C-alpha positions in Angstrom: 124.4 -127.2 -25.4 121.1 -128.6 -25.9 119.2 -125.5 -24.8 120.5 -123.6 -27.3 120.1 -125.6 -30.7 116.7 -125.7 -29.1 116.8 -122.6 -29.5 118.8 -121.7 -32.9 115.6 -124.5 -34.0 112.7 -122.6 -32.8 114.2 -119.3 -33.7 114.5 -121.0 -37.4 110.7 -122.1 -37.3 109.8 -118.4 -36.4 111.9 -117.0 -39.0 110.7 -119.5 -42.0 107.1 -118.8 -40.7 108.2 -115.6 -41.7 109.3 -115.7 -44.5 106.2 -117.7 -45.9 103.4 -115.0 -44.8 106.4 -112.3 -46.1 105.9 -114.2 -50.3 101.9 -115.4 -49.2 101.5 -111.4 -48.7 103.1 -110.4 -51.9 101.1 -112.8 -53.8 97.7 -112.0 -52.5 95.6 -107.9 -53.0 95.6 -106.8 -49.6 91.8 -105.5 -49.5 90.2 -108.7 -51.5 92.4 -111.5 -50.5 92.3 -112.7 -53.8 95.8 -113.3 -56.2 97.3 -109.9 -56.9 98.9 -109.4 -60.1 102.1 -110.8 -59.6 100.0 -113.7 -58.1 97.8 -114.2 -61.1 101.4 -114.4 -63.4 102.9 -117.0 -60.9 100.1 -119.4 -60.9 99.6 -118.4 -64.7 103.5 -120.0 -64.9 102.6 -123.3 -62.8 99.1 -123.7 -64.5 100.5 -123.9 -68.3 103.1 -126.6 -67.0 100.8 -128.3 -66.0 98.1 -127.7 -68.5 100.9 -128.4 -70.9 102.1 -131.5 -69.0 98.3 -133.3 -68.7 96.4 -131.4 -72.2 93.6 -130.4 -70.4 92.1 -127.0 -71.3 91.6 -124.1 -69.1 89.4 -121.4 -69.7 90.4 -117.4 -68.6 87.8 -114.8 -67.8 88.7 -111.5 -67.2 85.8 -108.8 -66.0 85.9 -104.8 -65.4 83.8 -102.8 -62.9 81.8 -100.5 -64.8 81.6 -97.4 -63.5 84.4 -97.5 -60.3 85.5 -94.4 -61.1 82.3 -92.8 -60.5 81.0 -94.5 -57.5 84.7 -93.3 -56.2 84.1 -89.8 -57.4 80.4 -90.0 -56.2 80.6 -92.0 -53.1 83.9 -92.2 -52.6 86.5 -94.7 -51.7 85.7 -95.9 -49.4 82.2 -97.0 -51.4 85.0 -98.1 -53.8 86.3 -100.5 -52.0 83.0 -102.3 -50.7 82.3 -102.5 -54.5 85.5 -103.8 -55.3 85.3 -106.3 -52.3 82.0 -107.8 -53.1 82.6 -108.5 -56.9 85.1 -110.2 -55.5 82.5 -113.2 -53.8 80.4 -112.9 -57.1 83.0 -114.0 -57.9 84.0 -116.5 -56.1 80.7 -117.7 -56.0 79.9 -117.8 -59.6 83.2 -120.3 -60.0 83.9 -123.6 -58.6 86.2 -124.0 -56.1 88.9 -125.4 -57.3 88.6 -122.2 -59.6 91.0 -119.4 -58.8 89.9 -115.4 -58.8 92.5 -112.5 -58.8 92.1 -109.0 -58.8 94.8 -107.5 -61.1 94.5 -103.7 -59.9 91.9 -101.2 -60.2 88.3 -102.5 -61.1 89.7 -105.6 -62.8 89.5 -109.2 -62.0 90.6 -112.6 -63.3 89.5 -116.0 -63.2 91.2 -119.1 -64.0 88.7 -122.3 -64.6 90.7 -125.4 -65.0 90.4 -128.6 -67.1 87.4 -126.6 -68.5 86.1 -127.0 -72.2 84.3 -124.5 -74.2 81.2 -125.6 -73.9 81.5 -125.5 -69.7 83.8 -122.1 -70.2 80.4 -120.5 -71.9 78.0 -122.3 -68.8 80.5 -120.1 -66.1 80.8 -117.7 -68.8 77.1 -117.0 -67.8 77.3 -117.2 -64.6 79.9 -114.8 -64.5 77.9 -112.2 -66.5 74.4 -113.3 -64.7 76.0 -112.8 -61.1 76.7 -109.1 -61.3 73.8 -108.2 -62.5 71.5 -109.9 -60.2 74.1 -107.8 -57.4 73.4 -104.9 -59.3 76.5 -104.7 -60.5 77.9 -103.3 -64.0 80.6 -105.1 -65.6 82.1 -106.5 -68.8 83.3 -109.2 -68.9 85.8 -111.2 -71.6 86.7 -115.3 -72.3 89.1 -117.6 -74.1 89.9 -121.6 -73.9 93.3 -122.5 -73.1 93.9 -125.1 -76.3 96.9 -127.2 -76.4 97.9 -124.9 -79.6 98.1 -121.8 -77.7 99.0 -120.9 -73.8 98.0 -119.1 -71.4 98.9 -116.3 -71.8 97.4 -116.1 -75.3 94.1 -117.2 -73.6 94.2 -114.1 -71.4 95.2 -111.4 -74.0 92.4 -112.6 -75.3 90.3 -112.8 -72.9 90.7 -109.0 -72.0 90.0 -108.2 -76.2 86.8 -109.8 -75.3 86.0 -107.6 -72.8 87.4 -104.8 -73.9 84.6 -106.5 -77.3 82.1 -105.7 -74.4 82.7 -102.8 -73.4 82.0 -100.8 -75.9 79.1 -103.2 -76.9 77.4 -101.7 -74.1 78.2 -98.7 -74.4 77.2 -98.2 -78.2 73.5 -99.8 -76.9 73.6 -96.8 -74.1 
């Protein structure tokens, strides 16, 4: 009887670990090992509750690689995948360890910095813009601050808009 009980407990523990691994895989981008779009959405929901409770501001950055399609077309998808992995590392090194980087799909990334003032957000934005350049990677960046009157979803939308403004300004110059 004791043996059967132990076997059942071991099976339940194994099953629980398996389910946790599946859940983690569902929220993680396979190529980069950072949050995917689903994980990002869950993170924003959880962080929104926390920031409302404590009143902290946060910043969201949206990064779009410029020219990934051309790299895929001329050098192949393996080169494109390597650029995506490289960009992930660049972004991770541009923010604090407690901040979050996500790959939203294709050539789009997002970063959430928590408890970030507007002045701090601008410093991080400069780092996020400069780091790809230093690594011969072209990217467009947008940032928006989550203030008490706005939510993270609105900040995310505004950061996207700013990223497209940055992208258009670079196209107009070149």
